[in-house]
Steps between C-alpha positions, in 0.01 A plus 500: 500500500484203269200274549559180305445134568835466680332659799253206523626263765485120501174415681648190661727721703195605702452317832285181482444529127575132434245361758244759390530399136493125585182537707319709240616260224353212698174688547482569124566135413240359739229766426494642854298815567734797565416837655701819457456708817572859426466848632267794419757750381619518136816296560298224669226510237745482206704227664180301551391546137850408382515167678141405418557577131841331490399183687185476288723510191678198643171313541444577867164511681548842670274749682585839638430612856538866593385601844259785564686800646206610719372166630814286505804724488850423379670164492423134536186433705414163654131536418579558135739200490228283658259618230754415222559157662126433495494587128750219433813712480814304600769752409499870584762732350517844660609818323583824676425353842573209729852569621377576859204251503656261758180373671287503178745271320512264797122472503493455121742208525278337761213533248704316240572806292841553341615858508755661272579859598624748242553841651732795479457654845772489760478180713496482877772292677260208502330406166191277442544124465377505141591242240703769324570869551607690188613845611811691381527668844558177696849493660590180312410644160771477232294707255699798367212750537289546814251768389257293291134568571235225543435505122868472435537199738192340342657538158824334620297207626329461167832526311637217716184294442509553122865392500421201723223367274717544190315794349736688271291816495520703817186681636603832354145595409437548871761778532220768482369379836854516647539858382165599654575341832858621524424863421180509711696362804753781463787260475839642393527493126854367509658170408259223400196719579617745234519223241161347597321837485666586167378172346156537659452849360585373155211256525262760643594737217470248214248224596327595826261245649134589461441639846803723492416612150152608618653693794740669261221607270268612779767710669608675184855353491651402168609145424864520401600782730439359849785526755554435866307819591201375303498198732566698822254775448230356278476119478614405851261726694204357303614141555545576871165672535291181495692350793488823697123539490354152409679187377819477298353209293357771266856596407609139473210424260598808291850363457378148413194553277502410132162665441505854350158569652601386851827693470309817425256450782773426753706798391197723550445352849865573592475853369191549718676359804798718444286817488333384823842433650617858409190648650534306830870574522435874470218485757700299755812706443309821572361362825825346616686828432242687707555251787878540486486881490249505787722289730824679397788386279695230684805294391264212420164584340203288599146528365217252567136450429285184499361599158834535326501234216769233558593506133569877505684570825842401371464748213394771742784433739746529210346828390522641856858390536590679177313813601637533857842337450463246786363149552125465507261229624135494391264245651 
């Protein structure tokens, strides 16, 4: 049950860490424009914020890119990569996505983009021809712990970079983001994850970043007494709500702002989105339940309607599965 620093693995044991660090270091030295390509869930948002903040600390010229759930969907998209290339980006680092993006990486290389994939999802037998793939689930991984989330893998990349450029201080001030991403992604709180979440909660409970502090205040939580359930049931749903109904950049901005006024405004927006998310979930769940009961309970539950919001159907399927004790599909 101990959760001390001995659980933190050597980042250079992760696959392709050396070439990833070398390429990023070259980009930092030459002033290249770097994009962090994330995902719209909390793990993807926190991993994006973590790398943008960390690389900026090292003097990098970095921008975030988080796709729109409703108009773009999950993962690397060629149109988005073309847009980044036109903006002068030469290096794209993915977080929480990319491990299955075979054709997209090929097209990106033809454009002249270098792609570094950091991901934690299980790879297919064939992996993309990226410059580097940092993923603890790769078959050739020597890393002692395979259950890191996207935020955890992003932190390991930063730790390796900080070591590579001779920085004595490690990026420990970003552990709050790792805790948020790890708990929100429902990763097992064992091994290194347990240590990372413990350290992150210490930060959240002592010196929370402005956006998180505003969320804590507005939701009636008490700084100093937050635990994993506070993340699971209060903070994470609000951070997820933006990406479910609109654009996850609202949550990203909340995590990155250094303006108290903006933090307050963004936290209010997320609260409003979360209330709307709850209302829509209840509405769709009621209609989907009626559909299922009308067609008779079968081993596989299926409910569909062209008006079901894309950002809500996963939640509804989960609720139906819990209620009827069988798999459910909502489309």
